[in-house]
C-alpha positions as CSV (number, residue, x, y, z in Angstrom):
1,M,102.7,75.0,94.9
2,A,105.5,74.9,97.5
3,G,108.8,73.9,95.7
4,S,107.3,74.5,92.2
5,P,109.3,76.0,89.6
6,L,107.5,79.3,89.5
7,R,109.0,82.1,87.8
8,I,108.5,85.0,90.0
9,L,109.7,88.7,89.6
10,V,109.7,90.9,92.7
11,V,110.0,94.7,92.0
12,G,111.4,96.6,94.7
13,A,114.3,95.9,97.3
14,G,113.0,97.9,100.2
15,I,111.6,96.3,103.1
16,A,108.4,94.8,101.2
17,G,110.5,93.4,98.7
18,L,113.0,91.9,100.5
19,A,110.8,90.4,103.1
20,V,108.6,88.8,100.3
21,A,111.6,87.5,98.6
22,R,112.8,85.7,101.9
23,A,109.3,84.3,102.5
24,L,109.4,82.8,99.1
25,R,112.7,81.4,99.6
26,L,111.6,79.9,102.6
27,A,108.6,78.3,100.8
28,G,110.7,76.7,98.2
29,F,110.8,79.6,95.4
30,R,113.5,81.1,94.0
31,P,112.6,84.8,92.9
32,D,114.1,87.5,91.0
33,V,114.5,90.6,92.8
34,I,115.1,94.0,90.9
35,E,115.6,97.4,92.1
36,K,115.6,100.6,90.2
37,L,117.7,102.7,92.5
38,P,121.7,101.9,92.3
39,T,123.4,100.0,94.9
40,G,123.6,102.0,98.4
41,E,122.5,102.1,101.9
42,P,119.3,103.6,102.8
43,H,119.5,107.2,104.1
44,D,120.4,107.8,108.0
45,S,117.1,107.1,109.3
46,G,115.3,105.0,111.9
47,L,112.4,102.9,112.2
48,Y,110.1,101.7,114.9
49,L,108.8,97.9,114.8
50,P,105.7,97.2,117.0
51,G,105.1,93.8,118.5
52,N,103.3,92.7,115.3
53,A,106.3,93.2,113.1
54,A,108.4,91.2,115.4
55,R,105.9,88.2,115.3
56,A,106.4,88.6,111.3
57,L,110.0,88.7,111.6
58,R,109.6,85.3,113.6
59,G,107.6,84.1,110.7
60,L,110.3,85.1,108.4
61,G,113.0,83.3,110.7
62,L,114.7,86.5,111.1
63,D,114.1,87.4,114.8
64,L,117.3,86.2,116.2
65,P,119.6,88.5,113.8
66,V,117.1,91.3,114.5
67,R,117.4,90.8,118.4
68,P,120.7,92.3,119.0
69,L,119.9,95.8,117.1
70,G,118.3,98.8,118.0
71,Q,116.7,99.0,121.2
72,V,113.6,97.5,123.0
73,I,111.0,100.1,123.7
74,H,108.8,99.3,126.5
75,R,106.4,102.3,126.6
76,Q,105.0,105.0,124.7
77,R,105.0,108.7,126.4
78,F,102.6,111.1,125.1
79,L,103.4,114.8,125.8
80,D,101.9,118.1,125.1
81,S,103.9,121.1,123.5
82,T,105.5,122.3,126.6
83,G,106.8,118.8,127.8
84,S,103.8,118.1,130.1
85,P,102.7,114.7,130.5
86,L,99.5,113.7,128.6
87,C,99.1,110.0,128.8
88,E,101.2,106.6,128.3
89,V,100.9,103.2,126.8
90,D,102.5,100.3,128.2
91,L,103.8,98.5,125.0
92,T,105.3,95.4,126.9
93,G,101.7,94.7,128.2
94,L,99.7,95.4,125.0
95,W,102.0,93.1,122.9
96,A,102.5,90.3,125.5
97,G,102.6,87.0,124.0
98,V,103.2,88.7,120.3
99,G,106.8,90.5,120.2
100,E,109.0,93.1,121.6
101,C,108.4,96.5,120.1
102,R,112.0,97.8,118.9
103,A,113.5,101.0,117.2
104,L,116.6,100.8,115.2
105,P,118.5,102.4,112.2
106,R,116.4,101.4,109.1
107,G,120.0,100.4,107.3
108,D,120.2,97.5,110.0
109,L,117.0,95.9,109.2
110,H,117.8,96.4,105.4
111,R,120.9,94.5,105.9
112,V,119.0,91.5,107.7
113,L,116.2,91.5,104.9
114,L,119.0,91.5,102.2
115,T,121.0,88.6,103.6
116,G,117.8,86.6,104.4
117,A,116.5,87.3,100.8
118,G,119.8,85.6,99.5
119,G,121.3,88.9,98.6
120,A,120.8,88.4,94.9
121,V,119.4,92.0,94.0
122,R,119.7,93.4,90.3
123,H,120.2,97.0,91.0
124,G,119.5,100.0,88.4
125,V,116.8,97.9,86.5
126,E,113.6,99.2,85.9
127,V,110.3,97.8,84.4
128,R,109.1,99.5,81.4
129,T,105.8,97.6,80.3
130,L,103.8,94.5,81.8
131,E,101.8,92.3,79.4
132,V,99.5,90.4,81.2
133,A,97.8,87.1,79.4
134,A,96.5,84.1,80.7
135,G,99.0,82.4,83.1
136,T,101.8,84.6,82.3
137,V,103.1,88.3,82.6
138,T,105.6,89.3,80.0
139,V,108.0,91.9,81.2
140,T,110.0,94.5,79.3
141,F,112.8,96.2,81.2
142,H,114.3,99.7,80.8
143,D,117.1,98.3,78.5
144,D,114.5,96.5,76.1
145,A,115.3,93.0,77.5
146,V,112.4,90.9,77.5
147,A,111.5,88.2,80.2
148,E,108.4,86.1,80.9
149,Y,107.0,85.1,84.5
150,D,104.4,83.2,86.1
151,L,104.0,85.9,88.9
152,V,105.2,89.5,89.3
153,I,105.1,91.1,92.5
154,G,104.9,94.9,92.8
155,A,106.8,95.9,96.0
156,D,108.0,99.2,94.7
157,G,106.5,101.5,97.4
158,P,103.7,104.0,97.3
159,R,104.1,105.6,93.9
160,S,104.4,101.9,92.2
161,A,105.4,101.5,88.9
162,V,103.9,98.2,88.8
163,R,100.3,99.3,90.0
164,A,100.2,101.9,87.3
165,L,101.6,99.2,84.4
166,A,99.1,96.7,85.5
167,A,96.3,99.4,85.7
168,L,95.6,98.6,89.5
169,G,94.9,102.2,90.5
170,G,96.1,105.6,89.8
171,P,98.7,107.5,91.6
172,A,98.9,107.9,95.5
173,R,96.7,110.4,97.1
174,P,98.6,113.1,99.2
175,A,97.4,112.9,102.7
176,G,98.0,116.7,103.9
177,Q,101.1,115.8,105.8
178,I,104.8,116.9,105.5
179,V,106.8,114.7,107.5
180,Y,110.6,115.3,108.5
181,R,112.9,112.3,109.7
182,G,116.5,112.0,110.8
183,M,119.0,110.8,113.4
184,V,120.6,112.7,116.1
185,R,123.7,111.9,118.2
186,G,124.3,114.0,121.6
187,G,120.6,114.7,122.0
188,P,118.6,114.3,125.2
189,P,118.6,111.0,127.4
190,L,115.6,108.9,126.3
191,A,115.0,105.6,127.1
192,E,111.3,105.4,125.6
193,W,109.6,106.4,122.6
194,T,108.1,109.9,123.4
195,A,105.8,112.2,121.5
196,L,105.1,115.8,121.6
197,L,101.7,116.9,120.3
198,G,101.1,120.5,119.3
199,Q,98.6,122.3,116.9
200,R,98.2,120.4,114.0
201,A,102.0,119.3,114.1
202,G,103.9,116.8,116.4
203,L,107.6,115.7,117.2
204,V,108.6,111.9,117.9
205,V,111.8,110.7,119.4
206,M,113.3,107.4,120.3
207,P,116.4,105.6,121.1
208,V,117.8,103.3,118.4
209,G,121.0,102.3,120.3
210,G,124.7,103.6,120.1
211,G,123.8,107.0,121.8
212,R,121.7,107.9,118.7
213,L,118.1,109.1,118.3
214,Y,115.8,108.6,115.7
215,W,113.2,111.2,115.3
216,Y,110.4,112.3,112.9
217,A,107.9,115.1,112.7
218,D,105.0,116.0,110.8
219,E,103.0,119.1,110.3
220,A,99.7,119.9,108.2
221,G,100.8,120.8,104.4
222,V,101.1,119.7,101.0
223,R,104.4,121.3,99.9
224,P,107.9,120.6,101.5
225,P,109.8,123.6,102.7
226,A,112.8,125.0,100.8
227,D,114.9,124.9,104.0
228,P,113.6,121.9,106.1
229,T,116.1,122.8,109.1
230,A,114.6,126.1,109.4
231,R,111.3,125.2,109.2
232,L,111.6,122.3,111.8
233,R,113.1,125.2,114.2
234,E,110.3,127.6,113.2
235,V,107.3,125.1,114.0
236,F,108.9,123.3,117.1
237,G,111.3,125.9,118.7
238,G,108.9,126.8,121.1
239,Y,108.2,123.3,122.2
240,G,109.6,121.6,125.5
241,G,110.6,118.4,126.9
242,P,113.3,117.1,124.5
243,A,112.4,119.3,121.5
244,P,115.3,121.8,122.3
245,R,118.3,119.5,122.4
246,V,116.8,117.6,119.5
247,L,116.7,120.5,117.6
248,D,120.1,121.9,118.7
249,A,121.6,118.4,117.6
250,L,120.1,118.7,114.0
251,T,122.4,117.5,110.9
252,D,120.9,116.0,108.0
253,V,117.1,116.3,107.7
254,H,115.1,114.5,105.3
255,V,111.3,115.8,104.2
256,G,108.6,114.5,102.2
257,V,105.0,114.7,101.6
258,T,102.9,111.5,102.9
259,C,100.2,109.8,100.9
260,E,97.7,107.0,101.0
261,V,97.0,104.4,98.6
262,E,93.5,102.8,98.7
263,L,92.4,100.4,96.1
264,G,89.7,98.3,94.8
265,R,92.0,95.3,94.2
266,W,95.6,94.1,94.7
267,S,96.0,91.7,91.8
268,R,95.4,91.8,88.1
269,G,96.1,88.1,86.5
270,R,99.3,87.3,87.8
271,V,100.4,90.6,89.0
272,V,100.1,91.4,92.9
273,L,101.2,94.2,95.1
274,V,102.4,94.2,98.6
275,G,103.4,96.6,101.3
276,D,102.7,100.5,100.5
277,A,102.2,99.6,96.7
278,A,98.8,98.2,98.0
279,H,97.7,100.3,101.0
280,A,100.1,102.9,102.2
281,T,98.9,105.1,105.0
282,T,100.9,108.2,106.9
283,P,103.2,107.0,109.4
284,T,101.4,108.0,112.5
285,L,100.5,104.5,113.6
286,A,103.9,103.4,112.7
287,Q,102.7,100.2,110.6
288,G,104.2,100.6,107.4
289,A,106.9,97.9,107.9
290,A,104.8,95.6,109.9
291,M,102.2,95.4,107.3
292,A,104.9,94.9,104.8
293,L,106.5,92.0,106.7
294,E,102.7,90.6,107.4
295,D,102.1,90.7,103.8
296,A,105.1,88.6,103.0
297,V,104.5,86.1,105.3
298,V,100.9,85.5,104.2
299,L,101.5,85.8,100.4
300,A,104.1,83.2,100.6
301,E,102.0,81.0,102.8
302,S,99.0,81.4,100.2
303,L,101.1,80.4,97.4
304,A,102.6,77.4,99.2
305,A,99.1,76.3,100.2
306,T,97.2,76.9,97.2
307,P,96.9,74.9,94.0
308,S,96.8,77.8,91.4
309,V,98.5,81.4,91.7
310,E,95.2,83.1,91.0
311,A,93.3,81.2,94.2
312,A,96.5,82.1,96.3
313,L,96.3,86.0,95.2
314,I,92.7,85.9,96.1
315,A,93.4,84.2,99.6
316,Y,96.5,86.7,100.2
317,E,94.0,89.6,99.8
318,S,91.0,88.1,101.6
319,R,93.4,87.8,104.7
320,R,94.9,90.7,104.5
321,R,92.4,93.4,103.5
322,P,90.8,93.3,106.9
323,R,93.9,94.2,108.8
324,T,95.0,96.8,106.6
325,K,91.9,98.4,106.6
326,W,92.0,98.7,110.4
327,V,95.4,100.3,110.1
328,R,94.2,102.9,107.6
329,D,90.9,103.7,109.6
330,R,92.9,103.8,113.0
331,T,95.8,105.7,111.4
332,R,93.1,108.5,110.2
333,D,91.6,108.5,113.8
334,R,95.0,109.4,115.2
335,D,95.7,111.9,112.8
336,R,92.2,113.7,113.4
337,T,93.1,113.2,117.0
338,R,96.2,115.2,116.2
339,D,94.4,117.8,114.4
340,V,92.0,118.7,117.4
341,P,93.0,122.1,118.8
342,P,95.1,121.5,122.0
343,A,92.6,122.8,124.5
344,L,90.1,120.4,123.7
345,R,92.3,117.4,122.9
346,D,94.9,117.6,125.8
347,P,92.2,117.3,128.7
348,L,90.5,114.2,126.8
349,L,94.3,112.5,126.4
350,R,95.1,113.2,129.9
351,G,91.9,111.2,131.0
352,R,91.9,108.5,128.6
353,G,94.7,108.9,126.1
354,G,96.1,105.5,127.1
355,R,92.9,103.6,126.4
356,I,92.5,105.6,123.1
357,F,96.0,104.7,121.8
358,Q,96.1,101.4,122.9
359,E,92.7,100.5,121.3
360,H,94.4,101.2,118.0
361,Y,96.4,98.3,118.0
362,R,93.7,95.8,119.2
363,L,92.9,93.9,116.1
364,L,96.7,93.7,115.3
365,V,97.5,91.8,118.6
366,D,95.6,89.0,117.1
367,P,97.3,86.2,114.8
368,L,97.9,87.0,111.1
C-alpha cells in the first residue's frame, strides 16, 4: 500500500505519535497528527535511549540530527545506597553493532521528531468519539467536527483515549511506584549512567550535555506526596555517592505514579495502538521511547508491504508482541530485584549483577 491515498489520523504528538508520523511519511503516506495539549515544549526533563533506540532512529532517518545531542553513555554503574560499587554493565560491548546509548534532554528529541514528521501538528484537538465500521473509522472531535479515516493510530500514552473509545482495554493499571524526575545544573561531575539502589527506592543520574544532569528516582507507593522535593530529601537524604549534590541542586521536581498497560489485542477494525497506549511499563528498563520508535518503524513497514490495512495491523502486532512482552517481563524482574532487601540483594549484585542486568537486554540486541 506504499504511496496509497490512505486517510490516516495519528492521535498524540509525543515520541510515539511523531515517530509513527515520520515513519508513515517515509513510506509514502501523509497522516494527519493531532494533540490535545496546546503548543509548547515538554517539561524540562531528560531521556535515556539504549542502543536499540538508536537503531530505530536510523530506520527513521533521524540518527544524524540526534547524533550531536546529549551525551553518549558507555557504561552503567550500579551503587548501593552508601555509594559503594555493586556492578557495572559495559554498554559499548552490549550494543556493539546496534547503536550508541545516549542521554539527552527530552525536548531535543521532540524537536527532531517534530521536524521529521513534517511539523504539521494540530494542537488543542481531542477525539470525542470513534465509530468503527467495515473499512473506515468515523471520528468526532471535541468541537463537533466529523471526519472519516481509513486508519486511526492511538499514540496517546498510557491513559489513551483512543484505547477507551475503541474498546481495546480499560484504564492503565497502577504499578505501585512513584517516580520523580528533573534536571539539575551544578551537580556532581558524572560521565556515565549511575544508579543508587536502596530499600525499595532508587536514584538514577546521568549527564545530558551542557553541564546538566538528568535524574529520576522511584519509591514504592501509590500516591504522590504533597511536597515532592521534601519527600525526595526524606527518602534519599542518607544516600551517598552523587546523591547529596543532586539533592542540593534540585529545582523543579516532576512527580507521577507509574502504570502498566497489558492488552489482549492492539487493534479493532482500523484502529490500532502504538507505544505506551499499547504496552506501557514502569521506566526501570528505560525502554519506553525505544519501544515507541520500534513500533513506528514496524507499523509503517507493515502498511507498505501488506495489501490490506487489516492484514498490516495483524502483521505489526505479530512482530511487536514478543519484544514488548520481553520488555514487560524483564522490567518486572528488575523491579523485583530492587525490592529485595539490600542485605540479600547487594551481595548477589556484587557477584553477578553485571551479567544479570545485561541479560535483560539480550532479545533487544536482535534486529526488529
